[in-house]
C-alpha positions in Angstrom: 0.0 0.2 0.1 1.7 3.1 -0.7 2.1 6.5 0.7 1.6 9.8 -0.2 3.9 13.0 1.6 6.4 12.7 3.6 7.0 11.1 6.5 9.3 10.8 9.3 8.6 8.1 11.9 9.9 5.2 13.7 9.0 1.2 12.0 9.1 -1.4 13.3 7.9 -4.2 10.3 6.2 -7.0 10.3 8.9 -9.6 8.7 7.9 -13.0 10.5 10.3 -14.0 12.5 12.7 -11.9 12.6 13.6 -8.2 13.0 13.7 -5.5 11.2 12.9 -1.4 12.7 13.3 1.5 10.3 13.8 5.5 10.5 12.3 7.1 7.9 12.2 10.6 7.3 10.6 11.0 3.2 12.8 9.1 0.8 16.2 8.4 3.1 16.2 5.6 5.5 18.0 3.5 8.0 17.5 0.3 8.6 18.5 -1.5 12.0 18.3 -5.4 11.2 17.1 -7.0 8.2 14.9 -9.8 8.6 14.6 -12.5 5.9 11.6 -12.1 3.5 9.9 -9.6 0.9 8.0 -7.5 3.2 10.8 -5.4 4.2 12.0 -4.4 0.1 8.1 -3.9 -0.1 7.5 -1.2 2.3 10.6 0.5 1.0 8.9 0.5 -3.0 5.7 1.8 -1.0 7.0 3.9 0.9 8.9 5.5 -2.0 12.8 5.2 -0.5 15.3 5.5 -2.6 18.3 5.6 -0.5 19.7 3.9 3.1 22.2 5.6 5.0 22.6 3.1 7.5 22.0 -0.5 8.0 23.1 -1.9 11.6 23.1 -6.1 11.6 23.1 -6.7 15.5 24.4 -10.0 14.9 25.0 -12.8 12.9 22.0 -14.7 13.2 19.9 -15.3 10.0 16.7 -13.8 11.4 18.1 -10.7 12.0 20.0 -10.1 8.1 18.7 -13.0 6.5 17.2 -10.3 4.3 21.0 -8.6 3.5 22.0 -9.9 0.8 18.6 -9.7 -1.2 17.7 -6.4 -0.5 21.7 -5.3 -2.0 21.5 -7.6 -4.8 17.7 -5.7 -5.9 20.1 -2.6 -6.8 16.5 -0.8 -5.8 17.6 1.5 -3.0 21.1 2.6 -2.9 22.3 1.6 0.2 25.7 3.9 1.9 26.7 2.5 4.9 26.6 -1.4 7.1 27.4 -2.1 10.0 28.0 -5.2 11.4 28.9 -7.9 14.3 30.4 -10.8 13.5 30.8 -14.2 14.6 34.1 -16.0 14.1 32.4 -19.7 14.3 28.9 -19.3 11.9 29.7 -21.5 9.6 26.6 -21.0 8.1 26.0 -20.4 4.3 24.2 -16.8 5.0 26.5 -16.0 7.4 29.6 -16.1 4.2 27.0 -15.2 1.1 27.1 -12.2 3.4 30.8 -11.4 3.9 31.4 -12.1 0.8 28.9 -9.4 -0.7 29.7 -6.5 1.6 33.3 -7.4 0.8 32.6 -7.6 -3.2 30.9 -3.8 -2.3 33.3 -2.7 -0.5 36.3 -3.0 -2.6 33.8 -1.7 -6.2 33.1 1.3 -3.8 29.4 0.8 -3.6 28.5 0.2 0.6 31.6 0.9 3.4 31.2 -1.9 6.0 32.1 -1.7 9.7 33.1 -4.5 10.7 32.1 -4.8 15.1 30.2 -2.0 16.9 30.5 -1.5 20.2 29.2 0.8 22.9 29.7 4.8 22.1 30.7 4.0 18.2 29.3 6.4 15.7 26.6 5.5 13.2 26.1 7.6 10.0 22.7 9.2 10.2 22.0 12.1 8.4 18.5 12.2 8.8 17.3 15.7 10.5 16.5 15.3 13.7 17.3 11.2 14.2 20.2 9.5 15.9 21.5 6.9 16.9 23.0 5.9 19.9 25.3 2.4 20.6 24.8 0.8 24.2 26.5 -2.3 23.4 28.4 -4.4 23.6 31.5 -3.9 25.7 34.3 -3.7 23.5 35.7 -6.4 25.4 33.4 -9.0 24.4 33.9 -8.2 20.6 37.7 -8.2 21.3 37.5 -11.5 22.9 35.2 -12.7 20.1 32.6 -15.2 19.9 32.9 -18.9 21.2 35.7 -17.5 24.0 35.0 -17.2 27.2 35.2 -14.2 30.2 36.9 -13.9 33.2 34.2 -15.4 34.8 34.5 -18.4 31.9 30.5 -17.4 30.4 30.6 -18.4 26.9 30.1 -15.8 24.5 27.7 -16.6 22.0 26.6 -14.6 18.7 23.4 -13.1 21.0 26.3 -11.7 24.2 28.0 -9.7 21.2 24.8 -8.2 19.9 24.5 -4.6 19.1 21.5 -2.2 21.5 20.8 0.8 20.0 18.6 3.7 21.1 17.3 5.7 18.5 16.9 9.6 19.0 14.1 12.2 17.3 15.4 15.9 18.6 17.3 14.8 21.6 14.1 12.5 23.0 14.4 9.3 23.4 12.1 7.3 21.5 12.8 3.3 20.9 15.5 1.1 22.8 16.4 -1.9 19.9 18.3 -4.8 21.9 19.1 -7.3 19.3 18.9 -10.8 21.0 20.7 -9.7 24.2 21.7 -12.7 26.2 21.7 -12.8 30.0 25.6 -12.8 29.6 25.6 -9.7 27.2 23.2 -8.3 30.0 25.2 -8.5 32.4 28.4 -7.5 30.2 25.9 -4.2 29.8 25.3 -3.7 33.8 28.7 -4.5 35.7 30.3 -1.3 35.7 29.8 2.0 36.9 29.1 3.7 34.1 26.6 1.2 32.4 24.5 2.7 30.0 21.2 0.9 32.1 20.8 3.9 34.4 20.2 6.1 31.3 18.0 4.0 29.1 14.9 5.4 29.3 12.8 5.5 26.2 8.5 5.3 24.9 9.4 2.4 22.9 11.0 -1.1 24.3 12.1 -3.5 21.2 11.9 -7.4 23.2 14.8 -9.2 22.7 14.6 -12.9 21.1 11.6 -12.3 20.1 10.1 -12.3 23.1 11.9 -15.3 23.7 14.4 -16.3 26.2 17.3 -14.5 26.9 18.7 -17.9 28.8 17.4 -19.8 31.7 13.6 -19.1 32.8 15.2 -17.3 35.8 18.1 -15.5 33.1 15.3 -14.7 31.5 13.1 -13.6 33.7 16.2 -11.1 35.1 17.2 -9.6 31.4 13.7 -8.5 31.0 12.9 -7.0 34.6 16.7 -5.1 33.8 15.3 -3.8 30.6 11.8 -3.1 31.8 12.9 -0.9 34.9 15.8 0.9 32.8 14.1 2.1 29.4 10.0 2.2 31.8 8.9 2.2 28.3 5.0 3.7 27.4 4.7 0.8 24.8 6.6 -3.1 24.4 6.8 -4.2 21.1 7.9 -8.3 20.0 9.1 -8.5 17.0 7.9 -12.6 15.9 6.3 -15.1 13.6 3.1 -16.4 14.5 4.5 -19.7 12.3 7.6 -20.3 14.0 7.8 -20.0 17.8 5.0 -19.5 20.3 6.5 -16.7 21.3 5.9 -13.6 23.2 6.6 -16.5 26.3 4.0 -16.5 29.0 6.3 -15.7 31.5 8.4 -13.0 29.4 4.5 -10.8 29.4 3.6 -12.2 32.8 7.3 -10.3 33.5 6.9 -6.5 31.3 3.3 -6.7 32.8 5.0 -6.9 37.1 7.1 -4.4 35.7 5.0 -2.0 33.8 3.0 0.9 34.5 -0.6 1.7 34.2 -1.7 2.2 30.4 1.1 0.5 28.9 1.0 -0.8 25.7 2.0 -4.0 24.7 1.6 -4.7 21.0 3.0 -8.4 19.1 3.9 -7.8 14.8 2.0 -11.0 14.0 -0.9 -13.0 16.5 1.1 -15.0 18.7 -0.1 -19.1 19.3 -0.5 -18.7 23.1 -3.2 -15.5 22.6 -5.0 -17.0 19.5 -5.0 -21.1 19.1 -6.0 -22.3 16.2 -4.9 -22.7 12.9 -1.7 -20.6 12.1 -4.0 -18.8 8.7 -6.3 -16.9 10.8 -7.7 -14.1 8.3 -7.8 -11.4 10.9 -8.5 -8.1 9.5 -5.0 -6.2 8.8 -4.6 -3.0 11.3 -1.3 -1.5 10.0 -1.8 0.3 6.1 1.9 -0.9 5.7 3.5 -3.8 4.1 3.4 -6.4 6.6 4.3 -10.9 6.2 1.3 -12.0 7.8 -1.2 -9.1 6.4 -2.6 -11.4 3.5 -2.3 -14.5 5.2 -4.5 -12.4 8.2 -2.1 -13.2 11.2 -0.7 -10.1 11.4 -1.2 -8.5 15.5 -0.4 -5.3 15.2 1.3 -5.9 12.1 3.9 -3.1 10.8 3.8 -0.2 13.8 4.6 3.1 12.9 5.9 5.5 15.8 5.4 9.4 15.6 8.4 11.1 16.5 6.4 11.8 19.7 6.4 8.2 21.0 2.5 8.2 19.5 1.1 4.9 17.5 -1.8 5.7 14.8 -3.3 2.9 14.6 -2.9 1.9 18.7 -6.8 2.4 19.3 -7.6 0.2 16.0 -5.3 -2.5 17.7 -6.6 -2.8 20.2 -9.7 -3.0 19.3 -8.5 -5.8 17.0 -7.5 -7.8 20.1 -10.3 -7.2 22.2 -12.5 -8.7 19.3 -10.7 -11.6 17.9 -8.2 -12.5 21.3 -9.8 -12.0 24.8 -8.5 -14.6 26.3 -4.5 -12.6 25.2 -1.6 -13.2 27.1 -1.6 -9.2 27.6 -4.8 -8.6 28.5 
C-alpha cells in the first residue's frame, strides 16, 4: 500500500520470525536489522524510499540479517553504510554470502562496511533530528570474540555481542532496540559504574529474542525485568512470526506486566499462538496500512507498526479494538 506525503517516523516491520526497524524521513531511511522475506523491500517501495544511509546488523543470526543479501542484490535502493557485528564461528552459507557480498561491494566502492559495533561507536545518520546511540556490546566482548569465554568463564555466544541501540529524535529517547542480547551480554551491560543501564529510558522497548528466552527462565526474567526498569517504556513491542515459535512467552509477558506502569501498550507484529490458538492462518483484519509479512494470511496482530516522533502510534486504537474482538484471552490483557 503506497503512501503520499513525507514520512518522518520510526517503524517496527512485520517480517515474520525476524527483526527489522526503520527510521524513515522522506525518501531516506536507516535500518536496524534486516530479517528475511520480501516485506522489507515492499515497505521501502511503498514508501518511496530510494536511499538507505546505514544498515545496522546487530548480530549474525539469520533472523536479523536474512534479508540483507537480497536487499543488496536488488539494487533498487542505494545503500551507503553497513555495520555488522562479526561471528568467527558462524558456519552458515548465509553468513558466508553476507561476508563475500559486503566485501565485493566495499572493494567496488559501493558500500562502506564497518565490522564491529560497540558501545559509543558512531553510526552515520544525517536524517534531520535523528540519531543513533550504541549502548552495547562492550568492546571487550567484541575483542574476545564469539566462542571465547569471559573472565568468569561464561561463554560468549553471538547473542552476547548483539548490538543494543537507542533511537533518538531531537534528543528525545524514542526507542530501545536490543537485538537478541542474552544473559551474558546483559551482565556485561550492567556490571560497571558507567553502565548505560541507568540512562536507557525510552518511549518504546522492543523485546529481545522476539519475546523468547534470553537464557534460563530465571535469567530471562532478570533480563526483561532489568530492561523494563531501565527503559520505563510506554510501549512494548515483540517482533515475531506466528508460524515458527510460540512467542512471546507467557513468562516474558508476565514479567513485562509486573514491571510496567499502568496504561502500557503491548503490541506484537503477528498474532501469537499463545494468544489465539487454532490454524496458523487466521484471516484477521489488517490493522496496519504498511507492508506486513502476515497481512495476506491474516496473521498479523499490530503488523508493521509506525511510531511517531513523539512516541504515539497512529494505529493503537485499531489494534486494541482488534485484539479485544478476536483474542479476548490474549496474554497481554
